[in-house]
C-alpha positions as CSV (number, residue, x, y, z in Angstrom):
1,X,118.0,151.7,45.8
2,X,117.1,155.1,44.6
3,X,118.5,157.4,41.9
4,X,121.1,159.1,44.2
5,X,121.3,157.0,47.4
6,X,122.8,153.5,47.2
7,X,123.2,150.9,50.0
8,X,125.5,153.2,51.9
9,X,124.3,156.8,51.2
10,X,124.7,159.3,48.4
11,X,128.3,159.0,47.3
12,X,130.5,160.4,44.5
13,X,133.2,162.8,43.6
14,X,132.7,166.1,45.5
15,X,131.1,168.9,43.5
16,X,130.9,166.6,40.5
17,X,128.6,163.7,41.4
18,X,127.7,165.0,44.9
19,X,127.5,168.8,45.0
20,X,127.0,171.4,47.7
21,X,123.7,172.1,46.1
22,X,122.7,168.5,46.7
23,X,123.7,168.9,50.4
24,X,121.6,172.1,50.8
25,X,118.6,170.3,49.3
26,X,119.0,167.3,51.5
27,X,119.2,169.5,54.5
28,X,116.2,171.6,53.3
29,X,114.0,168.5,52.9
30,X,115.0,166.7,56.1
31,X,114.6,169.9,58.2
32,X,111.1,170.5,56.8
33,X,110.0,166.8,56.8
34,X,110.7,166.1,60.4
35,X,109.4,169.4,61.6
36,X,106.2,169.1,59.6
37,X,105.7,165.5,60.5
38,X,106.3,166.0,64.2
39,X,104.8,169.4,64.6
40,X,107.9,170.8,66.2
41,X,111.3,172.2,65.4
42,X,113.4,169.3,64.1
43,X,116.6,168.3,65.9
44,X,119.2,166.7,63.7
45,X,122.8,165.7,64.5
46,X,125.7,165.8,62.0
47,X,129.1,164.2,62.0
48,X,131.9,164.3,59.4
49,X,135.2,162.7,58.5
50,X,138.5,164.5,57.7
51,X,138.1,165.1,54.0
52,X,138.6,168.6,52.7
53,X,135.1,168.7,51.3
54,X,133.5,167.4,54.5
55,X,133.6,171.0,55.8
56,X,131.8,172.3,52.7
57,X,129.1,169.7,53.0
58,X,128.7,170.2,56.7
59,X,128.0,174.0,56.2
60,X,125.7,173.3,53.2
61,X,123.7,170.7,55.1
62,X,123.4,173.1,58.1
63,X,122.3,175.9,55.8
64,X,119.5,173.7,54.3
65,X,118.4,172.5,57.8
66,X,118.3,176.0,59.3
67,X,116.4,177.4,56.3
68,X,113.7,174.8,56.9
69,X,113.5,175.5,60.6
70,X,115.6,172.7,62.0
71,X,118.4,172.9,64.6
72,X,121.6,171.3,63.5
73,X,123.8,169.7,66.2
74,X,127.4,169.5,65.0
75,X,129.6,166.7,66.3
76,X,132.6,167.8,64.1
77,X,135.1,165.1,63.1
78,X,133.7,161.8,64.4
79,X,132.9,158.3,63.3
80,X,129.7,157.0,61.7
81,X,128.9,154.7,64.6
82,X,129.2,157.6,67.0
83,X,126.5,159.5,65.1
84,X,124.4,156.3,65.2
85,X,125.0,155.9,68.9
86,X,124.0,159.5,69.7
87,X,120.9,159.2,67.5
88,X,119.7,156.1,69.4
89,X,120.4,157.6,72.9
90,X,119.4,161.2,72.6
91,X,116.2,162.9,71.3
92,X,117.3,163.4,67.7
93,X,114.9,163.0,64.8
94,X,117.6,161.8,62.5
95,X,121.4,161.8,62.0
96,X,123.6,162.7,59.0
97,X,127.2,161.4,58.5
98,X,129.4,163.1,55.9
99,X,131.9,160.5,54.6
100,X,132.8,158.3,51.7
101,X,134.1,155.6,54.0
102,X,137.2,154.0,52.4
103,X,137.1,156.0,49.2
104,X,139.9,158.5,48.2
105,X,139.7,162.1,49.6
106,X,138.2,163.6,46.5
107,X,135.0,161.5,46.9
108,X,132.5,162.2,49.7
109,X,129.1,160.9,50.8
110,X,126.1,161.7,52.8
111,X,124.7,158.9,55.0
112,X,121.3,159.3,56.6
113,X,120.3,157.6,59.9
114,X,116.9,157.5,61.5
115,X,116.2,158.4,65.1
116,X,117.1,154.9,66.2
117,X,120.6,155.2,64.7
118,X,119.7,152.8,61.8
119,X,120.2,153.3,58.1
120,X,117.3,155.5,56.9
121,X,114.3,153.7,55.4
122,X,113.8,153.6,51.7
123,X,110.5,155.5,51.8
124,X,112.0,158.6,53.4
125,X,115.1,158.5,51.1
126,X,112.9,158.4,48.0
127,X,111.1,161.5,49.3
128,X,114.4,163.3,49.6
129,X,115.2,162.3,46.0
130,X,111.9,163.6,44.8
131,X,112.7,167.0,46.3
132,X,116.2,167.0,44.7
133,X,114.5,166.3,41.4
134,X,112.1,169.2,41.8
135,X,109.0,167.1,42.2
136,X,108.1,168.6,45.6
137,X,108.0,172.2,46.9
138,X,108.5,173.1,50.5
139,X,108.3,176.4,52.4
140,X,111.2,178.2,54.0
141,X,111.2,179.0,57.7
142,X,110.7,182.7,58.7
143,X,111.4,184.8,61.7
144,X,111.6,182.9,65.0
145,X,111.1,179.6,63.1
146,X,114.5,179.8,61.4
147,X,116.9,177.1,62.8
148,X,120.3,177.4,64.4
149,X,123.5,175.4,64.8
150,X,124.7,173.9,68.1
151,X,128.2,172.9,68.9
152,X,127.9,169.3,70.0
153,X,131.4,168.0,70.5
154,X,130.0,166.6,73.8
155,X,128.3,163.9,71.8
156,X,131.6,162.6,70.6
157,X,132.9,162.6,74.1
158,X,129.9,160.7,75.3
159,X,130.5,158.1,72.7
160,X,134.1,157.7,73.8
161,X,132.8,157.2,77.4
162,X,130.4,154.6,76.0
163,X,133.2,152.6,74.5
164,X,135.4,152.7,77.6
165,X,132.5,151.9,80.0
166,X,131.5,148.7,78.2
167,X,134.9,147.0,78.5
168,X,135.3,144.2,81.1
169,X,139.1,143.9,81.1
170,X,142.1,146.0,81.6
171,X,144.5,146.2,78.6
172,X,147.5,146.9,80.8
173,X,150.7,145.4,79.4
174,X,149.3,144.7,76.0
175,X,151.0,146.5,73.0
176,X,148.4,147.5,70.5
177,X,148.9,149.1,67.0
178,X,146.3,151.3,65.5
179,X,146.1,152.6,61.9
180,X,143.5,155.3,62.0
181,X,143.6,156.0,58.3
182,X,144.0,159.8,58.7
183,X,140.3,159.7,59.2
184,X,137.4,159.7,61.7
185,X,139.1,157.5,64.4
186,X,142.0,160.0,64.6
187,X,140.7,161.7,67.8
188,X,138.9,158.7,69.3
189,X,140.6,155.3,69.1
190,X,143.9,156.2,70.9
191,X,142.0,157.8,73.8
192,X,139.9,154.6,74.3
193,X,142.9,152.2,74.3
194,X,145.0,154.5,76.5
195,X,142.1,154.8,79.0
196,X,141.9,151.0,79.2
197,X,145.6,150.7,79.9
198,X,147.1,149.5,76.6
199,X,150.5,150.6,75.4
200,X,149.2,152.2,72.2
201,X,151.2,152.7,69.0
202,X,149.5,154.8,66.4
203,X,150.1,155.3,62.7
204,X,148.4,157.4,60.0
205,X,147.2,160.0,62.6
206,X,148.0,163.3,60.9
207,X,145.0,164.1,58.7
208,X,145.4,167.1,56.3
209,X,142.1,166.8,54.4
210,X,143.8,165.1,51.5
211,X,145.4,162.0,52.9
212,X,142.4,160.1,54.3
213,X,142.7,156.4,53.3
214,X,145.8,157.3,51.2
215,X,148.1,154.2,51.4
216,X,146.8,153.5,54.9
217,X,143.9,152.1,56.9
218,X,141.9,148.9,56.4
219,X,142.2,149.0,52.6
220,X,146.1,149.1,52.8
221,X,146.6,146.6,55.6
222,X,150.1,145.7,54.6
223,X,151.4,148.8,56.4
224,X,149.9,147.8,59.7
225,X,151.2,144.2,59.2
226,X,154.8,145.6,58.9
227,X,154.2,148.0,61.8
228,X,153.0,145.2,64.2
229,X,156.0,143.0,63.3
230,X,158.6,145.7,63.4
231,X,157.5,147.0,66.8
232,X,156.9,143.6,68.3
233,X,153.2,144.4,69.0
234,X,150.6,141.9,70.4
235,X,147.9,142.9,68.0
236,X,147.0,145.7,65.5
237,X,143.7,147.2,64.3
238,X,143.1,149.2,61.1
239,X,140.0,151.3,60.5
240,X,138.6,152.9,57.3
241,X,137.8,156.6,56.8
242,X,134.7,156.8,58.9
243,X,135.7,153.9,61.3
244,X,132.7,151.7,60.8
245,X,134.9,148.8,59.9
246,X,138.0,147.1,61.4
247,X,140.5,144.7,59.9
248,X,142.9,143.2,62.5
249,X,146.5,141.9,62.4
250,X,147.7,139.2,64.7
251,X,151.1,139.2,66.5
252,X,152.7,137.5,63.5
253,X,151.5,140.0,61.0
254,X,148.7,137.9,59.6
255,X,145.5,139.6,58.5
256,X,142.3,138.8,60.5
257,X,139.2,139.8,58.5
258,X,135.6,140.4,59.5
259,X,134.9,136.7,58.7
260,X,137.4,135.7,61.3
261,X,135.8,138.0,63.8
262,X,132.4,136.5,63.3
263,X,133.9,133.1,64.1
264,X,136.0,134.2,67.0
265,X,133.3,136.2,68.8
266,X,130.4,134.0,67.7
267,X,132.2,131.0,69.3
268,X,133.0,133.0,72.4
269,X,129.3,133.9,72.8
270,X,128.2,130.3,72.2
271,X,130.6,129.0,74.8
272,X,129.0,131.4,77.4
273,X,125.4,130.6,76.3
274,X,124.9,134.1,74.8
275,X,124.6,133.4,71.1
276,X,120.9,134.0,70.5
277,X,119.4,131.5,68.0
278,X,122.9,129.9,67.8
279,X,123.4,132.0,64.7
280,X,125.7,134.6,63.2
281,X,124.6,136.7,60.3
282,X,126.9,136.8,57.2
283,X,126.6,138.2,53.7
284,X,126.8,136.3,50.5
285,X,130.4,137.5,50.2
286,X,131.7,135.7,53.3
287,X,134.4,133.1,52.5
288,X,133.5,129.5,52.2
289,X,136.1,128.8,54.9
290,X,134.0,130.6,57.5
291,X,131.1,128.4,56.9
292,X,133.2,125.3,57.2
293,X,134.6,126.5,60.5
294,X,131.2,127.4,61.8
295,X,129.9,124.0,60.8
296,X,132.6,122.3,62.8
297,X,131.6,124.1,66.1
298,X,127.9,123.7,65.5
299,X,127.1,127.4,64.8
300,X,124.4,128.2,62.3
301,X,124.3,131.2,60.0
302,X,122.1,133.4,57.9
303,X,123.2,135.0,54.6
304,X,122.1,138.4,53.5
305,X,122.8,140.7,50.5
306,X,126.0,142.6,50.7
307,X,125.8,145.7,53.0
308,X,125.7,146.1,56.7
309,X,122.2,147.6,56.2
310,X,120.9,144.2,55.2
311,X,122.8,142.5,58.0
312,X,121.1,144.8,60.5
313,X,117.7,144.2,59.0
314,X,118.1,140.5,59.5
315,X,119.3,141.0,63.1
316,X,116.4,143.4,63.9
317,X,113.9,140.9,62.5
318,X,115.3,137.7,64.0
319,X,117.0,138.8,67.2
320,X,120.4,137.4,66.0
321,X,123.0,139.3,68.0
322,X,126.1,139.3,65.9
323,X,126.6,139.8,62.2
324,X,128.8,141.5,59.6
325,X,130.9,141.4,56.5
326,X,134.3,140.1,55.6
327,X,135.4,143.7,55.0
328,X,135.2,144.4,58.7
329,X,131.7,145.8,59.2
330,X,130.6,143.9,62.4
331,X,127.4,144.7,64.3
332,X,127.0,143.8,68.0
333,X,123.3,144.4,68.5
334,X,123.6,144.6,72.3
335,X,125.5,147.8,71.9
336,X,124.8,149.4,68.6
337,X,122.8,149.3,65.4
338,X,125.6,149.7,62.9
339,X,129.1,148.5,62.2
340,X,131.7,150.0,64.5
341,X,135.4,149.5,63.9
342,X,136.6,150.6,67.3
343,X,134.0,148.5,69.1
344,X,135.0,145.5,67.0
345,X,138.6,145.9,68.1
346,X,137.6,146.1,71.7
347,X,135.5,142.9,71.4
348,X,138.5,141.1,69.8
349,X,140.7,142.2,72.8
350,X,138.0,140.9,75.2
351,X,138.2,137.4,73.7
352,X,142.0,137.5,73.7
353,X,142.2,138.4,77.4
354,X,139.3,136.2,78.5
355,X,140.8,133.1,76.8
356,X,144.4,134.0,77.4
357,X,145.2,133.3,73.8
358,X,146.9,135.3,71.0
359,X,144.8,136.4,68.1
360,X,146.7,134.0,65.8
361,X,145.4,131.0,67.7
362,X,141.8,132.3,68.0
363,X,141.7,132.9,64.2
364,X,143.4,129.6,63.1
365,X,140.3,127.5,62.6
366,X,139.1,129.7,59.8
367,X,141.0,128.6,56.7
368,X,140.2,130.8,53.8
369,X,139.5,129.1,50.4
370,X,141.1,130.7,47.4
371,X,138.8,133.2,45.8
372,X,138.7,134.8,42.3
373,X,136.4,137.7,41.7
374,X,136.0,139.4,38.3
375,X,133.9,142.3,37.3
376,X,132.1,142.4,33.9
377,X,130.7,145.6,32.6
378,X,127.4,145.0,30.9
379,X,124.6,146.8,29.1
380,X,121.9,145.7,31.5
381,X,122.6,144.0,34.8
382,X,119.2,142.2,35.1
383,X,119.3,141.0,31.5
384,X,122.8,139.6,31.8
385,X,122.1,137.9,35.2
386,X,118.7,136.5,34.1
387,X,119.8,135.1,30.8
388,X,118.9,131.4,30.7
389,X,122.2,130.4,29.3
390,X,124.1,132.4,31.9
391,X,122.0,130.9,34.7
392,X,122.7,127.4,33.2
393,X,126.4,128.1,33.2
394,X,126.3,129.2,36.8
395,X,124.3,126.1,37.9
396,X,126.8,123.9,36.1
397,X,129.7,125.4,38.1
398,X,127.7,125.0,41.3
399,X,127.0,121.4,40.6
400,X,130.6,120.6,39.8
401,X,131.9,122.3,42.9
402,X,129.4,120.6,45.2
403,X,130.3,121.1,48.8
404,X,134.0,121.8,48.0
405,X,133.4,125.4,46.9
406,X,130.8,127.9,45.7
407,X,130.0,130.4,42.9
408,X,128.3,133.7,43.4
409,X,127.1,136.0,40.6
410,X,125.6,139.3,41.7
411,X,124.9,142.8,40.4
412,X,127.0,145.7,41.7
413,X,124.9,148.2,43.7
414,X,126.8,151.2,42.3
415,X,128.2,150.4,38.8
416,X,127.0,148.8,35.6
417,X,128.8,145.6,36.5
418,X,128.1,141.9,37.2
419,X,130.5,140.4,39.7
420,X,131.4,136.7,39.2
421,X,133.1,135.1,42.2
422,X,134.2,131.5,42.8
423,X,135.8,130.0,45.9
424,X,137.4,126.6,45.5
425,X,140.5,124.5,46.4
426,X,142.9,126.4,44.2
427,X,143.3,129.6,42.3
428,X,143.4,127.7,39.0
429,X,140.1,126.1,39.6
430,X,138.5,129.4,40.6
431,X,139.9,131.1,37.5
432,X,138.6,128.4,35.2
433,X,135.1,128.4,36.6
434,X,134.9,132.3,36.7
435,X,136.0,132.5,33.1
436,X,133.5,129.8,32.0
437,X,130.6,132.0,33.2
438,X,132.1,135.3,31.8
439,X,132.6,133.5,28.4
440,X,128.8,132.9,28.3
441,X,128.0,136.5,29.3
442,X,130.3,137.6,26.4
443,X,128.9,135.2,23.9
444,X,125.3,136.3,24.6
445,X,126.2,139.9,23.8
446,X,125.7,141.4,27.2
447,X,129.1,143.2,27.4
448,X,128.9,147.0,27.5
């Protein structure tokens, strides 16, 4: 990770951590870089979520791009996966999504995608950071070389058509609840479900720039749980601010996470002989219960670092065709290169209809183990994690848990924090083992 860009873009409080000057400079560099490298006017597509500051960052990015001679194609309010999809299908040099995902409205972020719709490579990101830090000088465009903006709402409409066209079944007669988080899915998700015949019930669909993710969406799933039960719905889907993740709710109001989806759709693919390598791709944060369920049906799995970027890297290298995170970022490589919440909900619907079973029955084999996760603020993440006594404490817990649980100790990608997580048969056991490791971190003087 670089100085500004983490695993999911440059993110922070608007005009405090991430400023409009940063956005102008990012646009300046990308417009020049792709134009100079390719020897032609760069063509870059931009999407945004519904945050108040997203409009400011959109204009700032466009200013920088045009000043460097690039043409900026504006998709307006749309989802991260839609920008990724358009990048991979059209002749764009790169894509930019303005969003802080599930964060509150006052935060924002800039996500960079390459021409294939994948997360931008580290080498290019570091070059952008060098320009932000004043280590590189680039010229401005003049005369006819100055760029322009192009209204590209048609790109969003093409993405909606893509989602509708891939579906194999009619949703007629199925009552579906959607929590669009007052965010990017606001103008997309209902159109898709309506077009496929569902009786669609929508909540959190009145964005005002300040209410994205506020007590709604995939991070506040309790509201969709109540909505599904109160309205007698067959299933519900909640998205985050930029709709690259989906958390589902079954007909009884129970939560169905990304781990459940990996099991449900992975098994569905295996049964039809379509699960390439007989594997799903998980991250180290997937629940122990998922692995137990996969073992029982003979499905193998790879584990990556946290972040759908790393899940996709594994899939691109190995050919594995489904992967994702417990948080609801699921990648179906046949269709897209990034997590897509709306696509995930459509694939869940596909399995429900194909098997003629409610979501509760499909998800039942995945029994989550109790989990305790605690964050420890430290002076130095590497020093704390690599301390021999800390490592010995972690190994002791792992040995005692055996195959009845697991411990994971990892560094936060965005904070000066070590995360200590244990999954085991009870909350009490988890607490005891987590605290035993934190006690050693404390005793060795690593606390900030």
